[in-house]
C-alpha positions as CSV (number, residue, x, y, z in Angstrom):
1,M,-7.6,3.8,2.7
2,S,-5.7,2.4,5.7
3,G,-2.2,1.0,4.9
4,T,0.1,-1.6,6.4
5,S,2.2,1.1,8.0
6,L,-0.7,1.7,10.4
7,D,-0.3,5.5,10.3
8,G,-4.0,6.2,10.0
9,L,-7.0,6.7,7.8
10,D,-6.7,8.6,4.5
11,I,-9.9,10.1,3.0
12,A,-9.9,11.7,-0.4
13,Y,-12.8,13.2,-2.4
14,C,-12.0,12.6,-6.0
15,Y,-13.4,13.5,-9.4
16,F,-12.9,11.4,-12.5
17,E,-13.7,12.0,-16.1
18,E,-13.4,9.8,-19.2
19,K,-13.1,11.2,-22.7
20,N,-12.4,9.1,-25.7
21,G,-11.0,6.3,-23.6
22,A,-8.6,8.6,-21.7
23,W,-9.1,9.2,-18.0
24,S,-8.4,12.4,-16.0
25,F,-8.8,13.1,-12.3
26,S,-8.6,15.7,-9.6
27,I,-8.3,15.3,-5.9
28,E,-10.8,17.9,-4.5
29,T,-10.5,17.6,-0.7
30,T,-8.6,15.3,1.6
31,H,-8.3,14.5,5.3
32,S,-6.1,12.2,7.3
33,I,-6.9,10.8,10.7
34,D,-4.0,9.5,12.9
35,Y,-4.8,6.4,14.8
36,S,-4.4,6.7,18.6
37,A,-1.6,4.5,20.1
38,K,-4.3,2.2,21.6
39,F,-6.2,1.8,18.3
40,K,-3.0,1.2,16.4
41,E,-2.1,-1.6,18.8
42,R,-5.6,-3.1,18.4
43,L,-5.2,-3.1,14.6
44,K,-1.7,-4.5,14.7
45,N,-2.7,-7.3,17.0
46,S,-6.0,-8.1,15.2
47,I,-4.0,-10.8,13.4
48,H,-3.9,-12.8,16.7
49,L,-7.6,-12.4,17.7
50,E,-9.9,-15.4,17.9
51,A,-12.5,-15.6,15.2
52,S,-15.5,-14.1,17.0
53,K,-13.5,-11.2,18.4
54,L,-12.0,-10.5,15.0
55,L,-15.4,-10.4,13.3
56,A,-16.8,-8.1,16.1
57,F,-13.8,-5.8,15.5
58,H,-14.5,-6.0,11.7
59,N,-18.0,-4.7,12.3
60,E,-16.8,-2.0,14.8
61,Y,-14.1,-0.8,12.4
62,G,-16.6,-0.6,9.5
63,E,-18.9,1.5,11.6
64,W,-16.0,3.8,12.7
65,L,-15.0,4.2,9.0
66,G,-18.6,5.1,8.1
67,S,-18.9,7.7,10.9
68,E,-15.6,9.3,10.0
69,V,-16.4,9.5,6.3
70,K,-19.8,10.9,7.1
71,K,-18.2,13.7,9.2
72,F,-15.9,14.5,6.3
73,I,-18.8,14.6,3.8
74,D,-21.0,16.7,6.0
75,K,-18.2,19.2,7.0
76,N,-17.3,19.8,3.3
77,N,-20.9,19.7,1.9
78,L,-19.9,17.0,-0.6
79,V,-22.1,15.4,-3.2
80,V,-21.0,11.7,-3.3
81,D,-21.8,9.0,-5.8
82,F,-20.4,6.3,-3.6
83,I,-17.6,5.5,-1.1
84,A,-14.8,3.1,-2.2
85,S,-13.1,1.6,0.8
86,H,-10.0,-0.5,1.0
87,G,-10.4,-1.4,4.6
88,H,-7.5,-2.6,6.7
89,T,-5.6,-5.7,5.7
90,V,-5.4,-8.3,8.6
91,F,-4.5,-11.5,6.7
92,H,-2.9,-11.7,3.3
93,Q,-1.8,-15.3,2.4
94,P,-2.8,-15.8,-1.3
95,E,-0.8,-19.0,-1.4
96,I,-3.5,-20.6,0.6
97,G,-6.3,-18.6,-1.0
98,L,-6.7,-16.1,1.8
99,T,-6.9,-12.3,2.0
100,Y,-9.0,-10.4,4.6
101,Q,-9.6,-6.7,4.8
102,M,-11.3,-5.6,8.0
103,G,-14.0,-2.9,7.8
104,S,-17.6,-4.3,7.3
105,G,-19.1,-2.8,4.2
106,Q,-22.7,-3.1,5.5
107,H,-21.7,-1.3,8.8
108,L,-19.8,1.3,6.7
109,A,-22.9,1.9,4.5
110,N,-25.3,2.2,7.4
111,A,-23.1,4.6,9.4
112,S,-22.3,6.8,6.4
113,G,-25.7,6.6,4.7
114,H,-24.1,6.0,1.3
115,K,-23.5,3.2,-1.2
116,I,-20.2,1.4,-0.5
117,I,-17.8,-0.5,-2.9
118,C,-15.2,-2.4,-1.0
119,D,-13.5,-5.8,-0.6
120,F,-11.5,-5.4,-3.8
121,R,-9.0,-8.2,-3.3
122,T,-11.1,-11.3,-2.5
123,N,-12.4,-12.0,-6.0
124,D,-8.9,-11.9,-7.5
125,V,-7.6,-14.4,-4.9
126,A,-10.6,-16.6,-5.6
127,L,-9.5,-16.5,-9.3
128,G,-6.1,-17.8,-8.3
129,G,-4.4,-14.4,-8.1
130,Q,-2.3,-12.6,-5.5
131,G,-5.0,-10.0,-4.8
132,A,-2.2,-7.5,-4.8
133,P,-0.9,-5.1,-5.8
134,L,-4.1,-3.5,-7.1
135,V,-3.0,0.0,-7.8
136,P,-1.4,-0.8,-11.2
137,I,-4.8,-0.4,-13.0
138,G,-4.7,3.3,-11.8
139,D,-1.0,3.5,-12.7
140,Q,-1.8,2.4,-16.2
141,L,-4.8,4.6,-16.8
142,L,-4.0,7.7,-14.7
143,F,-0.2,7.8,-14.5
144,G,0.8,6.0,-17.7
145,N,3.4,8.7,-18.7
146,Y,5.9,7.3,-16.2
147,D,8.1,4.2,-16.8
148,F,7.7,3.0,-13.3
149,C,5.2,3.9,-10.5
150,L,6.9,3.1,-7.2
151,N,4.9,3.3,-3.9
152,L,6.8,3.4,-0.7
153,G,4.2,2.6,2.0
154,G,4.3,-0.1,4.7
155,I,5.4,-2.3,1.7
156,S,7.0,-1.1,-1.5
157,N,5.4,-2.0,-4.7
158,I,6.2,-1.2,-8.3
159,S,4.4,-1.3,-11.6
160,F,5.4,-0.9,-15.2
161,Q,4.6,-1.8,-18.8
162,Q,6.4,-4.8,-20.2
163,D,5.6,-6.6,-23.5
164,G,2.3,-4.7,-23.9
165,Q,1.1,-5.7,-20.4
166,R,1.0,-4.1,-17.0
167,K,3.3,-5.9,-14.5
168,A,3.5,-5.2,-10.8
169,Y,4.5,-6.8,-7.5
170,D,5.5,-6.1,-3.9
171,I,9.2,-5.6,-3.6
172,S,10.0,-5.4,0.1
173,P,8.8,-4.0,3.4
174,V,9.5,-0.3,3.8
175,N,7.8,1.7,6.6
176,M,6.6,-1.6,8.2
177,L,10.3,-2.3,8.7
178,L,11.6,1.2,9.5
179,N,8.8,2.0,12.0
180,F,9.3,-1.3,13.7
181,I,13.0,-0.5,14.3
182,C,12.0,3.0,15.6
183,K,9.5,1.8,18.2
184,P,12.1,0.7,20.9
185,M,13.5,4.3,20.5
186,N,10.0,5.7,21.4
187,L,9.7,7.1,17.9
188,E,6.7,6.6,15.6
189,F,9.0,7.0,12.5
190,D,12.3,8.4,11.5
191,E,11.4,11.8,10.0
192,G,13.3,12.4,6.7
193,G,15.5,9.4,7.5
194,K,17.7,11.8,9.6
195,L,18.4,9.2,12.3
196,A,19.2,6.5,9.8
197,S,21.7,8.7,8.0
198,T,23.8,8.9,11.2
199,G,24.3,5.1,11.4
200,V,26.6,2.7,9.6
201,I,25.9,-0.6,7.7
202,N,26.1,-3.9,9.6
203,E,27.2,-6.1,6.7
204,D,26.1,-9.4,8.4
205,L,22.6,-8.0,9.0
206,L,22.4,-6.6,5.5
207,R,23.3,-10.0,4.1
208,Q,20.7,-11.8,6.1
209,L,18.0,-9.4,5.0
210,N,19.0,-9.5,1.3
211,N,19.1,-13.3,1.4
212,L,15.5,-13.7,2.4
213,G,13.9,-16.2,0.0
214,Y,11.0,-13.9,-1.1
215,Y,13.4,-11.8,-3.1
216,Q,14.4,-14.8,-5.3
217,L,10.8,-15.6,-6.2
218,P,9.4,-14.6,-9.7
219,Y,6.5,-12.2,-9.8
220,P,3.5,-12.0,-9.5
221,K,4.1,-12.0,-5.7
222,S,3.0,-10.0,-2.7
223,L,3.8,-9.4,0.9
224,G,1.8,-9.1,4.2
225,F,2.5,-8.5,7.8
226,E,2.5,-12.3,8.5
227,W,5.6,-12.7,6.2
228,F,7.3,-9.8,8.0
229,E,6.5,-11.2,11.4
230,K,7.7,-14.7,10.5
231,N,10.8,-13.8,8.4
232,V,12.1,-10.3,9.3
233,I,11.4,-9.8,13.0
234,P,13.5,-12.9,14.1
235,I,16.5,-11.4,12.2
236,L,16.1,-8.1,13.8
237,S,15.6,-9.7,17.3
238,N,18.8,-11.7,17.0
239,T,21.2,-8.8,16.2
240,K,23.1,-7.0,19.0
241,E,23.6,-4.0,16.7
242,T,22.5,-0.5,17.8
243,P,19.0,0.7,16.7
244,V,20.5,3.5,14.6
245,N,22.8,1.2,12.7
246,I,19.9,-1.3,12.2
247,L,17.9,1.6,10.8
248,H,20.7,2.6,8.5
249,T,21.2,-1.0,7.3
250,A,17.4,-1.4,6.7
251,V,17.4,1.7,4.5
252,D,20.3,0.2,2.5
253,H,18.5,-3.1,2.2
254,I,15.3,-1.4,0.9
255,A,17.2,0.6,-1.6
256,V,19.1,-2.5,-2.9
257,Q,15.9,-4.4,-3.4
258,I,14.1,-1.5,-5.2
259,A,17.2,-0.8,-7.4
260,D,17.4,-4.4,-8.4
261,A,13.7,-4.5,-9.3
262,V,14.2,-1.4,-11.6
263,K,17.4,-2.7,-13.2
264,K,15.8,-6.1,-14.0
265,V,13.3,-4.4,-16.3
266,N,16.1,-2.8,-18.3
267,K,14.5,0.5,-19.5
268,P,16.9,3.2,-20.6
269,K,17.0,6.3,-18.3
270,P,13.5,5.5,-16.9
271,K,11.2,8.0,-15.2
272,I,10.2,6.7,-11.7
273,L,7.3,8.3,-10.0
274,I,7.6,7.8,-6.2
275,T,4.7,8.1,-3.8
276,G,3.7,7.0,-0.3
277,G,5.2,8.0,3.0
278,G,8.6,6.7,2.1
279,A,8.9,9.4,-0.6
280,K,9.4,11.9,2.3
281,N,12.3,9.9,3.6
282,D,15.1,12.0,2.1
283,F,17.9,9.5,3.2
284,L,16.1,6.6,1.5
285,I,15.5,8.5,-1.7
286,E,19.2,9.6,-1.7
287,T,20.4,6.1,-1.1
288,L,18.1,4.7,-3.8
289,G,19.6,7.3,-6.2
290,K,23.1,6.1,-5.5
291,K,22.1,2.4,-6.0
292,L,20.7,3.4,-9.4
293,K,23.9,5.3,-10.1
294,N,21.7,8.3,-11.2
295,Q,20.8,6.4,-14.3
296,A,17.1,7.0,-13.6
297,E,15.0,10.1,-13.2
298,I,13.4,10.0,-9.8
299,I,10.3,12.1,-9.6
300,I,8.8,13.2,-6.3
301,P,5.3,14.7,-7.1
302,R,3.3,17.2,-5.1
303,V,2.5,16.2,-1.5
304,E,-1.2,15.6,-2.3
305,I,-0.2,12.8,-4.8
306,I,2.5,11.4,-2.4
307,D,0.0,11.1,0.4
308,F,-3.3,10.2,-1.4
309,K,-2.4,8.4,-4.6
310,E,-3.5,5.0,-3.1
311,A,-6.8,6.5,-1.8
312,L,-7.3,8.1,-5.3
313,I,-6.7,4.8,-7.1
314,F,-9.0,2.8,-4.8
315,A,-11.7,5.5,-5.5
316,F,-10.9,4.9,-9.2
317,M,-11.2,1.1,-8.8
318,G,-14.7,1.8,-7.4
319,V,-15.5,3.8,-10.5
320,L,-14.5,0.9,-12.7
321,K,-16.4,-1.5,-10.6
322,D,-19.5,0.8,-10.8
323,R,-19.2,0.7,-14.6
324,N,-18.6,-3.0,-14.6
325,E,-15.2,-2.5,-16.2
326,V,-11.9,-4.4,-15.4
327,N,-10.1,-3.1,-12.3
328,C,-7.9,-6.2,-11.5
329,L,-5.3,-7.2,-14.0
330,K,-4.3,-10.9,-14.4
331,S,-1.0,-9.7,-15.8
332,V,-0.3,-8.2,-12.4
333,T,-1.8,-10.7,-10.0
334,G,-1.5,-14.0,-11.9
335,A,-5.2,-14.6,-11.7
336,R,-6.9,-16.8,-14.3
337,K,-8.6,-13.7,-15.9
338,D,-9.0,-10.0,-15.6
339,S,-12.0,-9.0,-13.4
340,S,-14.2,-6.2,-12.1
341,S,-13.7,-6.8,-8.4
342,G,-15.4,-5.3,-5.4
343,V,-18.6,-5.9,-3.4
344,V,-21.4,-3.3,-3.3
345,Y,-23.4,-2.5,-0.1
346,Y,-26.3,-0.1,0.2
347,S,-27.3,1.8,3.3
348,S,-30.3,0.4,5.3
349,E,-30.6,3.5,7.4
């Protein structure tokens, strides 16, 4: 799993069991690999590569993924059924029928020596869906005892049951936004939100962010870096405010959008499971609690779930694909039908 926050590669060795229609799981072993500054820049700028160079990078990245996973498997003496890979999202424009995750499945299979299940989004987009968010199938089948599952990664997304169906969508940028603001201060991120907490709100900046057209759209809907680059970066670039105050204002903006999303569903005293890197941003969690006026129970799980829930669920999506069972929900993405999405590659080595 490689997320839009560009922090690195997450690898999780997971075990799943199904009994009488109910699924259970365990995360047995994990490993995270930080991207080097140079590699991070290459991934970030891949959106601007000409076609031949992008495809070459796609193959190179797939081979790198395969070699890293092979090291992980060999080091831990793991018995593996298959590797489920999300890849790294370069393009996500479902409104024109486009989503593209870099990391060639065939190169990954050859480098790792294992069966690969990947490219989970393309089929849903081909069926008229958003191709995102995809984790709600796991939220429903693995974390169904919570009213909301909220992931705070590069982008925030939320999922919940409504009228007997799973609903989900991307709410707003989170770490994509906060880390972008931190970069001119020579910081990778604002640990715990400590820096943001020292700032004050710039009301004009907050208004501009909250007035972005995306927030008025009905769901299903989803976000990508292209949207952030086109709509948010110009707002940030045109303000004369200090970076610390921009950071504080951004946290407030994120909390406002998430609180609004929760309130719209109108569940009494809901239980909200929060995962992803943003769950470790104490100031963001505190600000969100205030926006919800403590009328919701915010649950921060153990670190393993915070850090590896998305990797876990993409592994689970691989399981469902391997069993030819539904892993993409039309109620979430707006596709014409539910589907068992993903492409299978076998090692030729």
